[in-house]
SELOPA-421658 format. One record per residue: y, x, z of N, C-alpha, C, O in turn. Coordinates in steps of 0.02 Angstrom, whole numbers, padded with zeros to 5 digits, always signed. Atoms other than C-alpha are relative to their C-alpha. Layout:
<pts>
YXZYXZYXZYXZ ...
</pts>
This chain:
<pts>
-00071-00015+00005+04272+03726+04177+00009+00075-00011-00019+00117+00024 -00015-00070+00013+04336+03888+04102+00055+00022+00048+00106-00011+00055 -00046-00022-00052+04427+03989+04235+00069+00017-00029+00075+00044-00083 -00067-00020+00018+04615+04009+04227+00026+00052+00050+00077+00084+00038 -00017-00049-00050+04624+04117+04385-00058+00050+00006-00116+00030+00012 +00051-00052-00006+04531+04283+04395+00016+00045+00059+00051+00095+00052 -00016-00037-00061+04536+04347+04575-00046+00060+00011-00106+00058-00004 +00038-00061-00015+04481+04522+04627+00024+00029+00065+00084+00038+00076 -00018-00037-00061+04476+04604+04798+00016+00072-00020-00027+00107-00046 -00021-00066+00022+04574+04763+04769-00039+00055+00035-00055+00106+00004 +00032-00053-00039+04487+04862+04907-00068-00017+00028-00092+00016+00074 +00066+00018-00024+04322+04775+04933+00004-00032+00069+00058-00039+00097 +00000+00038-00063+04269+04685+05092+00019+00040+00062+00040+00011+00112 -00016-00040-00059+04298+04832+05211+00069+00033-00004+00092+00061+00045 -00064-00033+00008+04464+04894+05141+00059-00045+00019+00050-00101+00043 -00060+00038-00015+04643+04837+05164+00001-00065-00039-00018-00066-00098 -00003+00064+00036+04670+04654+05119+00050+00001-00058+00107+00021-00049 -00042+00008+00060+04739+04626+04944-00042-00035-00052-00093-00009-00075 +00035+00038+00052+04683+04493+04820+00044-00004-00061+00097-00034-00059 -00037-00001+00063+04742+04522+04641-00028-00056-00043-00088-00058-00056 +00022+00057+00040+04736+04364+04535+00034+00003-00068+00095-00005-00074 -00026+00001+00068+04756+04379+04347+00000-00071-00026-00048-00108-00016 -00006+00067+00028+04817+04222+04260-00018+00003-00074+00013+00039-00112 +00027-00005+00068+04721+04192+04099+00053-00015-00052+00091-00064-00046 -00042+00011+00059+04819+04208+03936+00074-00002+00016+00113-00029-00024 -00071+00004-00019+04985+04229+04028+00034+00068+00005+00095+00072+00008 -00030-00066-00007+05009+04416+04040+00033+00011+00067+00077+00053+00074 -00028-00007-00067+05049+04395+04224-00055-00005+00052-00111-00026+00038 +00048+00001-00055+04965+04408+04393+00037-00014+00064+00099-00010+00067 -00027+00011-00066+04991+04366+04576-00039+00043+00049-00096+00061+00037 +00033-00041-00051+04952+04468+04732+00007-00034+00067+00061-00055+00088 +00001+00028-00067+04901+04400+04900-00018+00055+00049-00074+00081+00050 +00000-00057-00045+04932+04529+05036+00008+00065-00039-00008+00070-00098 -00023-00061+00032+04989+04704+05000-00027+00061+00036+00011+00106+00056 +00031-00059-00028+04864+04826+05073+00003+00058-00049+00043+00056-00096 +00002-00059+00044+04825+04993+04989-00009-00023-00073-00057-00058-00089 +00002+00022+00070+04860+04969+04802-00014+00056-00049-00005+00048-00109 +00008-00058+00044+04815+05140+04733-00052-00010-00054-00052+00026-00104 +00050+00011+00052+04667+05072+04636+00026-00043-00057-00008-00050-00108 -00030+00039+00054+04783+04961+04533+00039+00047-00046+00072+00094-00023 -00039-00039+00047+04859+05034+04375+00072-00023-00001+00088-00078+00023 -00070+00020+00008+05045+05032+04340+00005-00063-00042+00045-00107-00027 +00001+00060+00043+05009+04906+04203-00017-00063+00040+00015-00115+00031 +00019+00058-00040+04923+04790+04326+00055-00019+00049+00070-00079+00057 -00053+00014-00049+05062+04806+04455+00060-00033-00034+00089-00079-00006 -00059+00026+00033+05200+04771+04329-00012-00070-00028+00036-00102-00051 +00013+00069+00020+05114+04608+04280+00013-00050+00056+00013-00110+00044 -00007+00045-00057+05147+04538+04454+00064-00041-00005+00119-00014-00012 -00057+00046-00002+05260+04386+04455+00025-00011+00071+00084-00024+00082 -00018+00010-00070+05258+04372+04645-00054+00029+00044-00112+00036+00024 +00046-00027-00050+05178+04445+04801+00007-00043+00062+00062-00055+00087 +00001+00044-00057+05127+04334+04946-00034+00036+00058-00094+00052+00055 +00024-00041-00056+05106+04424+05113-00011-00044+00061+00035-00080+00082 +00017+00044-00056+05019+04339+05259+00041+00018+00062+00065-00027+00096 -00038-00022-00058+05106+04444+05393+00010+00076-00007-00016+00107-00053 -00022-00069+00008+05176+04617+05424-00041+00054+00032-00016+00110+00041 +00041-00054-00026+05031+04713+05501-00011+00053-00053-00011+00038-00113 -00001-00057+00046+05013+04885+05423-00052-00006-00055-00039+00014-00112 +00053+00003+00052+04849+04850+05332+00014-00055-00051-00021-00058-00102 -00019+00053+00048+04931+04700+05245+00063+00017-00038+00083-00021-00082 -00065-00014+00029+05092+04787+05195+00008+00074-00021+00060+00093-00047 -00005-00072+00013+05054+04973+05173+00011+00015-00074+00037+00068-00091 -00008-00011+00072+05053+04953+04984+00070-00014-00027+00082-00005-00087 -00066+00017+00024+05235+04900+04976+00035+00059-00034+00068+00049-00085 -00035-00058+00028+05299+05076+04941-00023+00014-00072+00019+00029-00115 +00025-00010+00068+05186+05095+04788+00024-00056-00046+00042-00044-00104 -00027+00057+00037+05238+04922+04731+00072+00013-00020+00091+00004-00078 -00071-00014+00013+05421+04969+04746+00008+00057-00050+00050+00053-00095 -00004-00059+00044+05394+05137+04660-00012-00020-00073+00022+00005-00118 +00016+00021+00068+05319+05051+04508+00053-00047-00029+00064-00048-00089 -00050+00048+00023+05454+04916+04499+00070+00028-00003+00116-00005-00026 -00067-00026-00012+05601+05032+04531+00046-00005-00060+00106-00018-00052 -00042+00003+00060+05663+05034+04351-00007-00066-00038+00015-00072-00095 +00013+00063+00034+05611+04856+04311+00062-00045+00000+00100-00046+00048 -00054+00050+00003+05735+04725+04253-00023-00066+00030+00018-00109+00046 +00025+00059-00035+05623+04591+04325+00005+00010+00075-00007+00066+00098 -00003-00008-00073+05648+04558+04511-00069+00009+00030-00119-00013+00002 +00060-00004-00040+05516+04604+04637+00005-00056+00052+00046-00053+00097 -00004+00060-00040+05482+04437+04721-00054-00001+00053-00114+00003+00037 +00047-00004-00057+05402+04436+04894+00009-00061+00044+00064-00083+00058 +00000+00055-00047+05354+04293+05009-00037+00021+00063-00086+00057+00060 +00032-00016-00063+05310+04308+05192+00022-00045+00056+00061-00091+00045 -00015+00042-00057+05324+04234+05367+00069+00016+00030+00102+00061+00006 -00064-00014-00032+05478+04228+05481+00005+00073+00022-00042+00102+00049 -00011-00071-00017+05553+04402+05507-00019+00048-00055-00008+00108-00049 +00025-00043+00054+05480+04467+05343+00057+00036-00036+00049+00095-00054 -00056-00032+00034+05649+04502+05263+00026+00060+00038+00042+00112+00008 -00022-00057-00041+05700+04614+05408-00049+00058-00006-00029+00116-00008 +00050-00053+00007+05536+04709+05394+00008+00036-00067+00005+00098-00069 -00009-00032+00065+05563+04740+05208+00065+00040+00000+00068+00094-00028 -00063-00037-00005+05743+04790+05245-00009+00067+00035+00020+00117+00014 +00013-00063-00035+05681+04922+05368-00039+00048-00044-00026+00108-00043 +00038-00044+00045+05557+04988+05240+00046+00031-00052+00042+00091-00066 -00047-00025+00050+05695+05003+05110+00049+00050+00030+00069+00098-00004 -00048-00045-00032+05810+05087+05234-00030+00068+00017+00007+00114+00037 +00033-00063-00016+05683+05225+05261+00006+00053-00055-00018+00109-00046 -00009-00047+00055+05731+05308+05095+00073+00012-00014+00116-00028+00006 -00068-00016+00021+05887+05391+05025+00010-00027-00071-00030-00013-00115 -00010+00035+00063+05961+05291+04880+00067+00018-00033+00103-00027-00055 -00066-00018+00026+06111+05390+04817+00003+00007-00076+00058+00018-00102 -00001-00011+00072+06060+05401+04633-00027-00060-00039-00053-00052-00094 +00031+00058+00032+06009+05224+04589+00051-00055-00016+00032-00112-00027 -00051+00052+00011+06175+05135+04560-00009-00038-00065+00010-00096-00071 +00009+00032+00066+06129+05098+04379-00068-00034-00008-00081-00065-00059 +00066+00031+00005+05953+05037+04417+00007-00076+00004+00047-00101+00043 -00008+00073+00003+05929+04851+04379-00039-00039+00053-00028-00099+00060 +00046+00037-00042+05800+04807+04511+00035-00038+00057+00081-00013+00089 -00017+00039-00060+05828+04669+04638-00064-00019+00035-00110-00047+00004 +00056+00022-00041+05703+04642+04779+00022-00065+00034+00071-00067+00071 -00015+00065-00029+05702+04458+04828-00054-00016+00051-00114-00018+00034 +00048+00016-00053+05621+04414+04994+00013-00071+00024+00069-00088+00043 -00005+00068-00025+05587+04234+05042-00049-00008+00058-00109+00007+00051 +00043+00009-00059+05520+04194+05214-00001-00073+00022+00048-00109+00015 +00009+00070-00021+05452+04032+05284-00051-00003+00055-00100+00034+00055 +00048+00013-00054+05366+03972+05441-00016-00073+00001-00057-00097-00038 +00009+00072-00002+05374+03789+05488+00067-00035-00009+00070-00097-00011 -00067+00029+00006+05561+03764+05468+00029+00020-00067-00007+00038-00113 -00032-00016+00063+05689+03795+05331-00011+00073-00020-00014+00118+00023 +00011-00068+00025+05660+03947+05221+00066+00038-00006+00120+00009-00006 -00058-00045+00007+05777+04096+05205-00015+00050-00056-00070+00075-00061 +00006-00050+00054+05806+04209+05054+00050+00056+00012+00109+00044+00026 -00043-00059-00007+05875+04386+05066-00011+00044-00061-00068+00055-00081 +00004-00043+00059+05914+04499+04917+00020+00071+00016+00066+00083+00057 -00015-00071-00006+05915+04688+04908+00006+00028-00071-00043+00031-00107 -00011-00025+00068+05992+04762+04750+00003+00076-00001+00033+00108+00043 -00003-00073+00008+05965+04940+04691+00072+00023-00007+00092+00074+00020 -00070-00019+00011+06147+04943+04635+00040+00003+00065+00092+00035+00068 -00034-00001-00065+06196+04913+04816-00036+00042+00051-00026+00034+00111 +00037-00043-00046+06081+05045+04889-00052-00036+00040-00073-00013+00094 +00051+00041-00034+05955+04911+04938+00022-00022+00070-00020-00031+00114 -00023+00029-00063+06065+04852+05080-00008-00076-00003+00003-00106-00055 +00012+00072-00002+06026+04675+05134+00064-00039-00012+00115-00026+00020 -00056+00046+00009+06143+04543+05067-00007-00057+00050-00059-00065+00082 +00002+00055-00048+06186+04392+05173-00056-00048-00019-00063-00067-00077 +00053+00047+00013+06037+04277+05191+00027-00068-00017+00081-00087+00003 -00020+00068+00017+06045+04103+05118-00060-00046+00006-00117-00025+00000 +00054+00049-00007+05946+03945+05143-00039-00005-00065-00012-00001-00120 +00045+00007+00058+05798+03924+05028-00045-00060+00014-00081-00062+00064 +00037+00061-00010+05718+03754+05007-00075+00010-00015-00093+00036-00067 +00072-00007+00008+05530+03750+05031-00033-00063+00027-00053-00066+00085 +00027+00064-00022+05466+03572+05037-00076+00001+00002-00109+00022-00046 +00072+00005-00006+05291+03546+05101-00036+00067-00004-00096+00069-00021 +00031-00066+00003+05258+03733+05109-00013+00025-00070-00049+00074-00078 +00009-00023+00069+05266+03749+04919+00048+00058-00011+00109+00048-00016 -00041-00060+00006+05328+03928+04898+00026+00011-00070+00083+00032-00080 -00018-00015+00070+05330+03940+04709-00038-00048-00045-00097-00062-00033 +00031+00049+00044+05294+03818+04569+00022+00010-00072+00082+00018-00085 -00013-00003+00072+05282+03832+04380-00039-00058-00032-00077-00092+00002 +00041+00052+00032+05212+03709+04251-00074+00015+00001-00115-00030-00007 +00070-00021+00006+05050+03808+04255-00034+00008+00067-00094-00004+00072 +00029-00012-00065+05023+03848+04439+00052-00008+00055+00112-00005+00042 -00044+00000-00058+05095+03832+04613-00036+00032+00059-00098+00034+00061 +00027-00030-00060+05070+03919+04779+00032-00035+00060+00093-00038+00066 -00025+00027-00063+05085+03830+04944-00035+00033+00058-00086+00066+00050 +00027-00037-00057+05052+03892+05118+00003-00042+00063+00037-00093+00066 -00004+00029-00067+05024+03844+05299+00006+00058+00050-00020+00112+00037 -00004-00052-00051+05067+03943+05456-00060-00004+00047-00078-00059+00070 +00054-00004-00048+04922+04000+05565+00021+00046+00057+00064+00089+00049 -00014-00044-00057+04926+04081+05737-00046+00060-00003-00106+00055-00014 +00038-00062-00003+04872+04262+05747+00024+00040+00060+00062+00089+00053 -00019-00035-00060+04893+04316+05926+00074-00004+00016+00104+00043+00041 -00070+00010-00017+05067+04244+05945+00049+00011-00056+00109+00001-00047 -00043-00006+00058+05135+04282+05772-00025-00047-00055-00081-00071-00052 +00020+00043+00056+05133+04179+05612-00035+00042-00053-00009+00094-00075 +00035-00028+00058+05005+04226+05480-00007-00056-00050-00036-00108-00034 +00002+00053+00050+05021+04127+05320-00067+00000-00038-00093+00053-00056 +00057+00009+00044+04870+04059+05227+00025-00033-00064+00070-00075-00061 -00027+00021+00064+04894+04023+05042-00050-00039-00041-00111-00027-00037 +00041+00036+00049+04829+03902+04911+00033+00006-00068+00089-00017-00078 -00022-00004+00070+04848+03943+04727-00035-00056-00037-00097-00059-00038 +00031+00056+00033+04820+03786+04625+00031-00014-00068+00091-00004-00079 -00019+00022+00066+04828+03727+04447+00011-00075+00003-00037-00112+00018 -00012+00072-00008+04911+03554+04445-00048-00042-00042-00072-00094-00018 +00045+00038+00044+04805+03495+04298-00034+00050-00047+00000+00092-00077 +00036-00045+00044+04670+03585+04201-00007-00032-00069-00032-00088-00075 +00005+00023+00069+04680+03565+04012-00052+00043-00036-00041+00103-00046 +00054-00037+00033+04519+03615+03924+00001-00015-00075-00002-00073-00095 +00000+00006+00072+04525+03647+03737-00071+00012-00026-00104+00060-00006 +00067-00005+00027+04363+03621+03639+00001+00041-00065+00031+00020-00115 +00000-00044+00058+04332+03764+03518-00030-00033-00061-00006-00024-00117 +00032+00033+00058+04216+03661+03410+00045-00052-00032+00043-00062-00093 -00047+00049+00027+04349+03527+03391+00055+00034-00042+00075+00009-00094 -00048-00039+00040+04474+03658+03333-00029+00017-00068+00002+00006-00120 +00032-00023+00062+04352+03724+03204-00013-00058-00047-00002-00052-00108 +00017+00056+00044+04299+03553+03139+00061-00029-00035+00056-00058-00089 -00061+00026+00030+04480+03506+03104+00040+00053-00037+00092+00039-00065 -00033-00054+00036+04526+03674+03031+00062+00027+00034+00104+00058+00002 -00056-00025-00037+04651+03714+03169-00012+00073+00019-00068+00091+00040 +00007-00071-00017+04682+03899+03199+00015+00011+00074+00066-00015+00099 -00017-00016-00070+04672+03963+03380+00060+00048+00001+00076+00079-00049 -00057-00046-00006+04821+04061+03445+00044-00018+00058+00029-00064+00097 -00045+00012-00057+04967+04067+03567+00027-00071+00004+00048-00093+00058 -00026+00068-00002+05020+03892+03518-00038-00045+00048-00012-00095+00073 +00040+00040-00045+04878+03825+03625+00027+00002+00071+00023-00048+00107 -00031-00002-00067+04964+03887+03784+00059-00047+00004+00068-00081+00054 -00057+00047+00001+05121+03792+03735-00023-00072+00000+00007-00115+00033 +00028+00068+00001+05016+03639+03697-00024-00020+00070-00009-00076+00093 +00024+00016-00068+04932+03647+03868+00058-00012+00048+00055-00057+00089 -00058+00009-00044+05100+03666+03954+00032-00068-00009+00051-00101+00040 -00030+00066+00012+05167+03510+03870-00044-00056+00026-00019-00107+00051 +00045+00050-00026+05013+03411+03917+00007-00005+00076+00009-00059+00104 -00008+00000-00073+05033+03465+04100+00065-00033+00021+00068-00068+00072 -00066+00027-00017+05216+03416+04099+00003-00076-00009+00043-00109+00023 +00001+00072+00012+05175+03241+04034+00062-00024-00037+00102+00016-00060 -00058+00031+00033+05302+03120+03959+00010+00027-00070+00066+00037-00093 -00006-00027+00067+05262+03186+03786-00010-00052-00055-00026-00035-00112 +00011+00054+00048+05250+03017+03701+00044+00008-00062+00105+00012-00057 -00038-00007+00062+05300+03033+03518+00016+00071-00020+00037+00082-00076 -00014-00070+00018+05319+03222+03525-00049+00024-00053-00108+00007-00051 +00041-00026+00055+05254+03310+03370-00010+00075+00009+00038+00112+00022 +00018-00070-00005+05164+03477+03375-00016+00027-00069-00052-00005-00107 +00017-00033+00063+05159+03595+03226-00061+00044+00012-00058+00096+00045 +00064-00034-00013+04978+03651+03223-00017+00046-00058-00022+00024-00115 +00019-00046+00054+04935+03809+03124-00071-00013-00024-00116-00026+00016 +00066+00012+00029+04788+03789+03006-00035+00066-00017-00003+00115-00036 +00038-00061+00014+04649+03916+02982+00006+00021-00072+00003+00080-00088 -00007-00015+00072+04671+03903+02793+00071+00019-00020+00084+00034-00078 -00070-00015+00014+04857+03936+02808+00043-00062+00004+00019-00118-00006 -00046+00056-00007+05009+03828+02833-00008-00033+00068-00037-00004+00113 +00003+00036-00063+05025+03699+02971-00003-00075-00012+00009-00098-00068 +00005+00073+00004+05002+03515+03008+00035-00030+00060+00026-00006+00116 -00035+00034-00054+05111+03400+03111-00045-00053+00031-00071-00097-00004 +00044+00047-00035+05012+03304+03244+00036-00021+00064+00064+00021+00099 -00030+00023-00062+05078+03195+03385-00039+00028+00060-00100+00034+00058 +00030-00033-00058+05047+03273+03556-00057-00040+00029-00111-00012+00043 +00052+00041-00030+04947+03127+03625-00062-00002-00044-00118+00001-00019 +00057+00000+00046+04837+03119+03470-00035+00067+00000-00097+00070-00002 +00029-00067-00001+04812+03307+03472-00043+00010+00062-00096+00040+00059 +00038-00006-00062+04756+03298+03653-00067-00037-00006-00118-00011+00016 +00063+00037+00009+04627+03165+03609-00047+00037-00048-00108+00034-00039 +00042-00034+00050+04566+03270+03461-00035+00062+00028-00094+00073+00015 +00026-00067-00014+04541+03440+03541-00006+00017+00074-00028+00073+00090 -00001-00021-00070+04554+03433+03731-00018-00057+00047-00022-00115+00027 +00004+00049-00053+04520+03344+03894+00032+00030+00062+00040+00090+00067 -00031-00023-00062+04601+03354+04065-00045-00015+00059-00084-00063+00058 +00039+00010-00061+04524+03370+04238+00037+00032+00058+00089+00063+00048 -00031-00028-00060+04565+03422+04415+00009+00075-00008-00035+00110-00032 -00016-00071+00008+04649+03592+04418-00039+00045+00048-00066+00022+00098 +00034-00049-00041+04575+03750+04491+00039+00014+00063+00101+00009+00064 -00031-00016-00064+04609+03798+04672-00032+00063+00029-00093+00067+00034 +00023-00061-00034+04596+03970+04753+00037+00004+00067+00099+00006+00068 -00029-00002-00067+04625+03977+04941-00010+00070+00030-00064+00098+00026 +00002-00067-00030+04666+04141+05032+00019-00005+00074+00074-00028+00091 -00011+00006-00073+04650+04152+05222-00020+00065+00034-00074+00091+00022 +00017-00059-00038+04658+04302+05335+00040+00003+00065+00093-00028+00071 -00033-00012-00064+04704+04354+05512+00021-00064+00035+00080-00079+00044 -00011+00064-00035+04685+04188+05601-00040+00000+00064-00100+00016+00064 +00036+00008-00063+04641+04162+05783-00052-00055-00008-00040-00104-00043 +00053+00051+00009+04477+04063+05799+00011-00061+00044-00035-00083+00079 -00015+00059-00039+04564+03916+05881-00018-00063-00039-00022-00061-00101 +00017+00062+00033+04518+03736+05844+00057-00022-00046+00045-00047-00101 -00057+00019+00041+04694+03705+05778+00001+00038-00066+00011+00009-00119 +00002-00040+00061+04682+03849+05654-00058-00021-00045-00049-00027-00105 +00059+00017+00041+04507+03800+05598+00010-00065-00038-00008-00069-00096 -00011+00064+00033+04558+03621+05560+00053+00008-00055+00047-00023-00108 -00053-00009+00050+04715+03678+05468-00027+00037-00062-00009+00019-00118 +00029-00036+00056+04617+03801+05360-00045-00046-00041-00044-00045-00102 +00046+00046+00034+04486+03670+05320+00038-00048-00045+00017-00062-00101 -00040+00047+00040+04621+03550+05260+00030+00035-00061+00031+00007-00116 -00031-00037+00056+04707+03682+05153-00052+00015-00054-00037+00011-00113 +00052-00022+00046+04543+03737+05074-00042-00056-00029-00090-00043-00064 +00042+00057+00021+04477+03562+05039-00013+00001-00075+00034+00001-00115 +00023+00003+00070+04377+03560+04876+00024+00059-00042+00031+00054-00103 -00021-00059+00038+04435+03735+04828-00057+00025-00043-00116+00020-00025 +00051-00032+00042+04345+03819+04685-00021+00067+00030-00078+00089+00021 +00017-00063-00034+04354+03982+04784+00039+00002+00065+00099-00009+00067 -00031-00013-00064+04388+04012+04968-00011+00074+00016-00066+00095+00031 +00001-00070-00020+04431+04195+05000+00024+00002+00072+00082-00013+00086 -00014+00008-00071+04426+04209+05189-00026+00060+00039-00079+00087+00024 +00022-00056-00041+04416+04344+05320-00063-00016+00038-00074-00073+00058 +00060+00004-00041+04251+04374+05407-00004+00066+00037-00041+00111+00017 -00012-00065-00030+04298+04511+05527-00056+00021+00048-00073+00080+00051 +00051-00017-00050+04163+04501+05661-00063-00040-00011-00063-00093-00043 +00064+00035+00003+03981+04452+05674-00003-00055+00053+00035-00055+00101 +00009+00055-00047+03923+04296+05763-00009+00026+00072+00018-00002+00119 +00014-00026-00067+03860+04401+05909+00062+00027+00035+00062+00036+00096 -00061-00028-00028+04035+04471+05934+00057-00052+00003+00115-00035-00006 -00050+00054-00001+04123+04303+05949+00054+00013+00052+00113+00000+00039 -00050-00013-00052+04208+04353+06112+00050+00053-00023+00109+00050-00006 -00045-00051+00028+04279+04506+06024+00048-00032-00051+00107-00014-00054 -00042+00034+00049+04343+04393+05884+00056-00039+00035+00113-00038+00012 -00051+00037-00038+04433+04284+06011+00052+00049+00028+00112+00036+00024 -00046-00050-00029+04507+04439+06095+00046+00030-00053+00105+00041-00040 -00039-00033+00053+04566+04513+05929+00033-00050-00047+00068-00030-00094 -00032+00052+00040+04621+04346+05853-00020+00002-00073+00022+00001-00118 +00028+00000+00067+04507+04351+05701-00058-00048-00004-00083-00071+00048 +00057+00045+00010+04370+04242+05626-00065+00040-00003-00065+00099-00022 +00066-00028+00011+04185+04278+05632-00025-00021-00069+00002-00067-00100 +00030+00018+00064+04079+04274+05475-00029-00070+00001-00023-00107-00047 +00029+00066-00006+03990+04119+05538+00054-00054-00004+00045-00105-00036 -00055+00048+00003+04156+04028+05565+00027-00006-00072+00042-00060-00095 -00025+00001+00069+04213+04078+05390-00046-00043-00044-00022-00083-00083 +00047+00039+00039+04055+04005+05315+00002-00074+00017-00002-00117-00027 -00003+00070-00021+04066+03846+05418+00063-00035-00027+00061-00092-00048 -00062+00028+00028+04247+03819+05364-00010-00016-00074+00009-00069-00098 +00012+00010+00071+04196+03840+05183-00045-00060-00014-00033-00098-00061 +00046+00057+00009+04054+03715+05201+00036-00066+00015+00029-00113-00024 -00035+00062-00018+04162+03584+05289+00056-00016-00050+00071-00075-00062 -00053+00011+00050+04300+03609+05159-00028-00017-00069+00010-00033-00115 +00033+00014+00064+04173+03582+05019+00022+00049-00055+00028+00030-00113 -00019-00051+00049+04226+03744+04935-00060+00015-00044-00118+00013-00022 +00054-00014+00047+04125+03786+04780-00029+00071+00010-00089+00081+00005 +00021-00069-00009+04120+03974+04813+00035+00030+00060+00089+00008+00079 -00027-00034-00059+04149+04088+04962+00004+00074-00014-00044+00104-00039 -00009-00072+00007+04219+04264+04957+00026+00026+00067+00082+00009+00087 -00020-00024-00067+04225+04353+05126+00022+00073-00005-00003+00112-00045 -00030-00067+00001+04325+04511+05163+00029+00014+00069+00018-00023+00116 -00032-00022-00062+04423+04601+05300-00053+00012+00055-00044-00008+00112 +00053-00015-00048+04262+04661+05383+00021+00057+00046+00053+00105+00024 -00012-00054-00047+04277+04767+05539-00043+00061-00018-00101+00053-00037 +00040-00060+00016+04222+04948+05510-00059+00011+00047-00101+00054+00034 +00057-00009-00045+04104+04931+05658-00066-00020-00033-00119-00005-00007 +00061+00023+00034+03980+04853+05534-00015+00041-00063-00056+00020-00104 +00011-00040+00060+03985+04992+05404-00073+00023-00007-00097+00034-00063 +00071-00020+00004+03806+05041+05449-00044-00059-00022-00102-00049-00041 +00036+00059+00022+03754+04862+05407+00046-00040-00047+00067-00095-00029 -00054+00027+00042+03869+04822+05260-00011-00071-00025+00037-00105-00043 +00013+00068+00025+03782+04659+05210-00002-00052+00056-00006-00112+00042 +00009+00046-00056+03775+04583+05385+00049-00058-00002+00029-00116+00003 -00050+00053-00003+03938+04487+05380-00004-00047-00059+00004-00108-00052 +00007+00043+00059+03915+04424+05203-00059-00047+00009-00054-00106-00007 +00059+00042-00008+03740+04361+05245+00010-00053+00053-00012-00110+00045 -00014+00050-00051+03798+04275+05404+00045-00055-00027+00035-00114-00013 -00046+00049+00029+03940+04191+05310-00037-00045-00049-00027-00106-00048 +00037+00040+00049+03825+04135+05169-00048-00048+00032-00058-00104+00009 +00046+00044-00036+03699+04065+05292+00037-00062+00027+00014-00118+00019 -00040+00055-00027+03834+03960+05377+00028-00043-00056+00033-00104-00049 -00028+00036+00058+03910+03911+05209-00052-00046-00031-00037-00101-00054 +00054+00039+00029+03741+03850+05148-00029-00051+00048-00074-00089+00029 +00024+00050-00047+03712+03748+05305-00049+00026+00050-00079-00013+00087 +00047-00028-00048+03605+03869+05404+00028-00001+00070+00087-00015+00080 -00023+00000-00069+03613+03883+05592-00014+00068+00031+00001+00078+00090 
</pts>
């Protein structure tokens, strides 16, 4: 399967949590957690369609100011998702600045928060000095925060020492794979039309629809959507990227994470402490590397990416990764 999600840890395993996911051929990206973002370019930041924040601890939200600074003159909204109380936290961050010269700026910051009950949406407009508007109900069925024809993000609430920390799953509803050799053998020209073709296949109900297919020799050919799919493509289970951080090592959390990450192509998960420091992990409400690996193995994840390492292991930078990989591979 050719990847449609390209995830990158912005700050490596020991830095602030932030997973930047580029969406192939879409000119857009998603961000999971908002730690230090200075290594991202303005171009990368402005590609963000949405930002999903697990909770409001400083290492997960310190990058908000840089995010806001880059979006300040944008006509696209800055869309943020987080746990209960997140809108008030963003409101306080916005209130920390003086906004007397931005009445003509187009930016709107939209904050949507969700826990286990009904969601709430709060808007902050530059034209209004980023003062919070009245909150309104926001429907979030089954924890699905955002959904497009190409991808969706859903979440579950985890306990992190008495507060909600959200874990996220980015998934492709249906993967449509185009065969390059089939394109060439029929004289079809590659190009942006293939993205539109894939979108229509994912949406279904395209019986009788005709697609204008550009030809490599020039001109175009009309082909029915279903026939075109048989000629040049096949469908399979969509890609899944799971992001988990700041979770107490309770049995309830572990089972919930395992269910969310089931059959994920990539599980990006915190591995904050070593196995020998399990009591510290319990005290600090974080996972050990061994637990992260065991969750990945039980969830049948294809790949494991561990991060959010405690700086106490900087002298042994590979320790947590190796412990996680051993548990992920079935070691004891």
